[in-house]
DRENDREN-745647 format. One line per 2 residues: number of its first residue (from 1); their letters; for each residue x negated, z, y of N, C-alpha, C. Coordinates in steps of 0.2 Angstrom, whole numbers. Each point is the difference from the previous one (the first is absolute). Layout:
% residues N
NUM	A	X Z Y X Z Y X Z Y ~ ...
***
This chain:
% residues 199
1	MP	-4 0 -6 4 0 6 -4 0 6 ~ 1 -5 5 -5 0 6 1 6 5
3	LP	-5 1 3 1 5 5 4 -2 6 ~ 4 5 3 4 -2 6 -4 -2 6
5	AH	3 -6 4 -4 -2 6 1 5 5 ~ -5 1 4 0 4 6 0 -5 7
7	GG	5 2 4 0 -4 6 -5 3 5 ~ -1 -4 6 -4 2 5 -5 -5 2
9	QV	-4 1 5 -5 -5 3 -6 -1 -5 ~ -2 -6 -1 -5 -2 -5 -7 2 4
11	NP	-4 3 -4 -7 2 3 -4 -6 0 ~ -3 -2 6 -4 -7 0 -7 2 -3
13	VA	-2 6 0 -7 1 -2 0 -1 -8 ~ 6 2 -3 0 0 -7 1 -7 -3
15	ND	1 -5 4 1 -7 -2 -6 -4 1 ~ -1 -5 -4 -6 -5 1 2 -4 6
17	TK	-5 -1 5 0 -4 6 -6 -5 0 ~ 1 -6 3 -5 -4 0 -5 2 6
19	SE	-6 0 -2 -5 2 5 -1 -6 5 ~ -1 2 6 -1 -5 6 -8 -1 1
21	VP	-4 4 -3 -7 -1 1 -3 -6 -5 ~ -4 -4 3 -2 -6 -4 -6 3 -5
23	EP	1 -3 -6 -5 2 -5 -7 -3 1 ~ -5 3 -1 -7 -3 1 -2 -5 -6
25	KP	-4 -5 2 -1 -5 -5 -5 4 -5 ~ 0 -2 -7 -4 3 -4 -7 -2 1
27	DK	-5 4 -1 -7 -2 0 -2 -5 -6 ~ -4 -5 2 -3 -4 -5 -4 3 -5
29	VQ	2 -1 -7 -4 3 -5 -7 -4 -1 ~ -5 4 1 -7 -4 -1 -2 1 -7
31	RT	-1 -6 -3 -2 0 -7 -8 0 0 ~ -2 4 -4 -8 1 -1 -2 -6 -5
33	KV	-5 -3 1 -2 -5 -4 -5 3 -6 ~ 2 -2 -6 -3 2 -5 -7 -4 -1
35	QE	-5 4 0 -7 -3 -1 -1 -2 -7 ~ -3 -5 -1 -2 -2 -7 -6 4 -2
37	PE	0 2 -7 -5 5 -2 -7 -4 -1 ~ -5 3 1 -7 -3 -1 -1 -2 -7
39	PD	-4 -5 -1 0 -3 -7 -3 6 -5 ~ -4 4 2 -4 5 -4 5 7 -1
41	AI	6 0 4 4 6 -1 3 1 -6 ~ 0 6 -3 4 2 -6 7 2 2
43	PL	5 -3 -3 7 1 2 2 7 -3 ~ 3 4 4 3 7 -3 6 -1 -3
45	QS	1 4 -6 6 0 -3 6 3 4 ~ 6 -3 0 5 3 3 7 -1 -4
47	RK	5 4 1 6 0 -4 3 -7 1 ~ -1 -4 5 3 -6 1 -3 -6 -3
49	TP	-7 1 -2 -3 -5 -4 3 -2 -6 ~ 1 -6 -1 3 -2 -7 -4 1 -6
51	KR	2 3 -5 -3 2 -6 -2 -6 -4 ~ -7 -1 -2 -2 -5 -4 3 1 -7
53	PS	2 -6 -3 2 1 -7 -6 2 -5 ~ 1 4 -5 -5 1 -5 -1 -6 -4
55	PR	-6 0 -3 -2 -6 -4 6 -1 -6 ~ 2 5 -2 6 0 -5 6 -3 2
57	ES	2 2 7 6 -3 3 -1 -7 2 ~ -6 -2 2 -1 -7 2 0 -4 -6
59	SL	-3 2 -6 0 -4 -6 7 -1 -3 ~ 4 6 1 7 -1 -2 4 -5 4
61	NS	-1 1 7 3 -5 5 -1 -7 -2 ~ -7 -1 -1 -2 -7 -2 3 -3 -6
63	YR	1 5 -5 3 -2 -7 7 -1 2 ~ 4 4 4 7 -1 1 1 -7 4
65	AK	-5 -2 4 1 -6 4 1 -6 -5 ~ -4 0 -5 -1 -5 -5 6 0 -5
67	QV	3 6 -1 5 1 -5 7 -3 1 ~ 3 -3 -4 6 -3 0 6 5 -2
69	DR	4 1 5 5 5 -2 6 -3 -4 ~ 2 4 -5 5 -3 -5 6 5 2
71	PN	6 -3 0 6 4 2 2 6 -5 ~ -2 0 -6 2 5 -5 -6 4 -1
73	QL	-6 0 4 -6 4 -2 0 6 5 ~ -2 6 -3 -1 6 5 -8 0 1
75	YS	-1 2 6 -7 1 3 -2 7 2 ~ -6 2 0 -2 6 3 -6 0 4
77	PE	-1 4 5 -6 -1 4 -6 4 -4 ~ 1 3 -5 -5 4 -4 -3 -5 -5
79	GP	-6 1 -3 -3 -4 -5 3 2 -7 ~ -2 -4 -5 2 1 -6 -2 7 -3
81	AL	4 3 -4 -1 7 -2 2 0 -8 ~ -3 5 -3 1 1 -7 7 2 -1
83	ST	3 -3 -5 7 1 -2 1 1 -7 ~ 1 6 -3 1 1 -7 5 6 -1
85	PM	4 0 -5 5 5 -1 -3 7 0 ~ -7 1 -1 -3 7 0 -1 2 6
87	VG	-1 -4 6 -2 2 6 6 4 3 ~ -1 6 3 6 4 3 5 3 -5
89	MA	-2 -1 -6 5 3 -5 -1 7 -1 ~ 5 4 0 -1 7 -1 -4 2 -7
91	GS	-5 3 1 -4 2 -6 -4 -6 -3 ~ -2 -4 5 -4 -6 -2 -7 2 1
93	GG	-2 6 1 -7 2 1 -4 -2 -6 ~ 2 -1 -6 -4 -2 -6 4 0 -6
95	VG	1 -6 -3 3 -1 -7 -6 -4 -3 ~ -3 2 -5 -5 -4 -3 0 2 -8
97	VG	-4 -4 -3 -2 1 -7 -6 4 -1 ~ 0 4 -5 -6 5 -1 -5 -4 -3
99	RG	-6 4 0 -6 -3 -3 1 -2 -7 ~ -4 -5 -3 1 -1 -7 6 -4 -1
101	SP	2 -5 4 6 -4 -1 -1 -4 -6 ~ 5 0 -4 0 -4 -6 0 -8 1
103	FG	1 -2 6 0 -7 2 -6 -2 2 ~ -5 4 2 -6 -2 3 0 -5 6
105	DR	-5 -4 0 0 -5 6 3 -6 -2 ~ 1 -1 -6 3 -7 -3 7 0 2
107	FG	4 5 0 7 0 1 2 4 7 ~ -4 -1 5 1 3 6 6 -2 4
109	YY	2 -6 -1 7 -2 3 6 4 -3 ~ -1 2 -6 6 3 -3 0 8 2
111	VD	-6 2 1 0 7 3 3 0 7 ~ -2 -5 4 3 -1 7 8 0 0
113	IL	2 -4 -5 8 0 -1 3 7 -1 ~ -4 4 -5 3 6 -1 -1 5 6
115	KQ	-5 0 4 -1 4 6 5 -2 5 ~ 1 -6 1 5 -2 5 7 2 -2
117	KV	2 -1 -6 7 2 -2 1 8 0 ~ -5 3 -2 1 8 1 0 2 7
119	AQ	-5 -3 4 0 2 7 7 -1 4 ~ 3 -6 -2 6 -1 3 6 5 -2
121	KW	-1 3 -5 5 4 -3 -1 8 2 ~ -6 1 3 -2 7 1 3 2 6
123	RT	4 5 0 4 3 6 -2 8 0 ~ -2 2 6 -2 7 0 5 4 5
125	GD	6 -3 1 4 4 4 2 7 -2 ~ 0 1 -6 2 7 -3 -6 5 1
127	VD	-6 -3 2 -6 5 1 1 3 7 ~ -2 6 1 1 4 6 -4 -4 5
129	PR	3 -2 6 -3 -4 5 -6 3 3 ~ -1 7 0 -5 4 2 -7 -1 -4
131	VR	1 -3 -6 -6 -1 -4 -2 -7 2 ~ -6 0 3 -3 -6 2 -5 -4 -5
133	SA	-3 4 -4 -4 -2 -6 0 5 -5 ~ -2 -3 -6 0 5 -6 -5 -3 -5
135	PP	-2 4 -5 -5 -3 -5 4 -6 -4 ~ -3 -4 -3 4 -6 -3 3 3 -7
137	AI	6 -3 -1 4 1 -6 -2 -6 -4 ~ -2 2 -6 -3 -5 -5 5 -1 -6
139	LT	3 -6 -1 5 -1 -5 -3 -4 -5 ~ 1 1 -7 -2 -5 -5 7 -2 -4
141	FI	-1 -6 -2 6 -3 -4 -2 -6 -4 ~ 4 -2 -4 -2 -6 -5 4 -6 2
143	IH	-3 -6 1 3 -6 1 0 -4 -6 ~ 6 -2 -3 1 -4 -6 -1 -7 2
145	RD	-1 -4 -6 -1 -8 1 6 -3 4 ~ 6 2 0 5 -3 4 1 3 7
147	GS	-4 4 2 0 3 7 4 7 0 ~ 3 2 -5 3 6 0 -5 6 0
149	IS	2 6 2 -4 6 0 3 5 -4 ~ -5 5 -2 2 6 -4 -5 6 2
151	NV	2 6 -2 -5 5 0 -2 2 7 ~ 4 -1 5 -2 2 7 -1 7 1
153	RV	-6 2 2 -1 7 1 -5 2 6 ~ 0 6 2 -5 2 6 -6 2 -3
155	GQ	-6 -4 0 -6 2 -2 -3 6 4 ~ 1 -1 7 -3 5 4 5 1 6
157	TS	2 6 1 5 1 5 -3 0 7 ~ 4 -2 5 -2 1 7 0 7 3
159	GN	4 4 -4 1 7 3 7 0 4 ~ 3 -6 0 7 0 4 4 -4 -5
161	IA	5 4 -2 5 -2 -6 4 -7 3 ~ 2 1 6 4 -6 3 -4 -6 0
163	LD	-7 0 1 -4 -5 0 -1 -3 -7 ~ -1 4 -4 -1 -2 -7 6 -3 -3
165	LS	6 2 2 6 -3 -2 1 -7 3 ~ -2 0 7 1 -7 3 -5 -5 -3
167	AQ	-6 2 -3 -4 -5 -3 3 -2 -7 ~ 3 5 -4 3 -2 -6 6 -5 1
169	RA	4 2 5 5 -5 2 -2 -7 2 ~ -6 0 3 -2 -7 2 -2 -4 -6
171	VA	-3 3 -4 -2 -4 -7 6 -2 -3 ~ 5 5 -1 6 -2 -4 4 -5 4
173	DA	0 0 6 4 -5 4 -3 -7 0 ~ -7 0 0 -4 -6 0 1 -4 -7
175	AP	1 4 -5 0 -3 -7 7 -4 -1 ~ 0 -5 -4 -5 -2 -4 -5 -5 4
177	FP	-6 0 -2 -6 -4 3 0 -7 -4 ~ -3 -4 3 -1 -7 -3 -3 1 -7
179	PL	1 -4 -5 -3 1 -6 -8 0 0 ~ -3 3 -4 -8 1 0 -3 -7 0
181	PA	-5 -2 3 -3 -6 -1 -1 -3 -7 ~ 1 -6 -1 0 -3 -7 -7 1 -3
183	AL	-5 -1 4 -7 1 -2 -2 7 -2 ~ 4 5 2 -2 7 -2 1 1 -7
185	DR	-5 3 -3 0 0 -8 3 6 -2 ~ 4 4 4 4 6 -2 7 -1 1
187	NE	5 3 -4 7 0 1 2 6 5 ~ -4 4 1 2 6 5 -6 3 3
189	VS	0 2 6 -6 3 4 3 6 3 ~ -5 5 0 1 6 4 -3 0 7
191	IE	3 1 5 -2 -1 7 1 7 4 ~ -5 0 5 1 6 4 1 -2 7
193	FW	5 3 3 1 -2 7 -1 7 5 ~ -3 -2 6 -1 6 5 5 -1 5
195	FQ	3 5 3 4 0 5 -3 5 6 ~ -2 -3 5 -4 5 5 5 0 6
197	LQ	3 5 2 4 1 6 -4 0 6 ~ 1 -4 5 -3 0 6 5 -2 6
199	R	2 4 4 4 -2 6 -3 0 6
***
């Protein structure tokens, strides 16, 4: 609700009035001439100085200039990086085969398959998050010719029951494995797996 109007004489001092005094002309701004630096002068760093690209950035920019963009391709300003299911996986501090592997150097590819399958299944969510590392849990089990497993047992405990159980679960979930290599002269092998927690 607006305030009620008051009658009476208008105060001339309280109202804007046009000044009769002529305004002075503004002084001319004198611009100082910037002197050219001497040829031997060393330039000082300032915040306004444009930053020179690093050798890595300049090489990336030259690569991007030659690259043909495709409509369905994703790009990143970062360089190529290692990408594997084990990177960033909880509990991926170490999954490995113990010493004296029955596969030796000849069947290393098969050992890599075993490690990758077990590492993908290893979940340590049930282990207390305050536990940052622990002694390795060592499991032993038998792999049969068809890739099935039996006799999974803890050969050496980590001292943490939840961690030992997570290792046993990883082996059980990863099975069955691919059949044993055809050139292997045995129908079953006993293998040792190490699970090293590192967060």
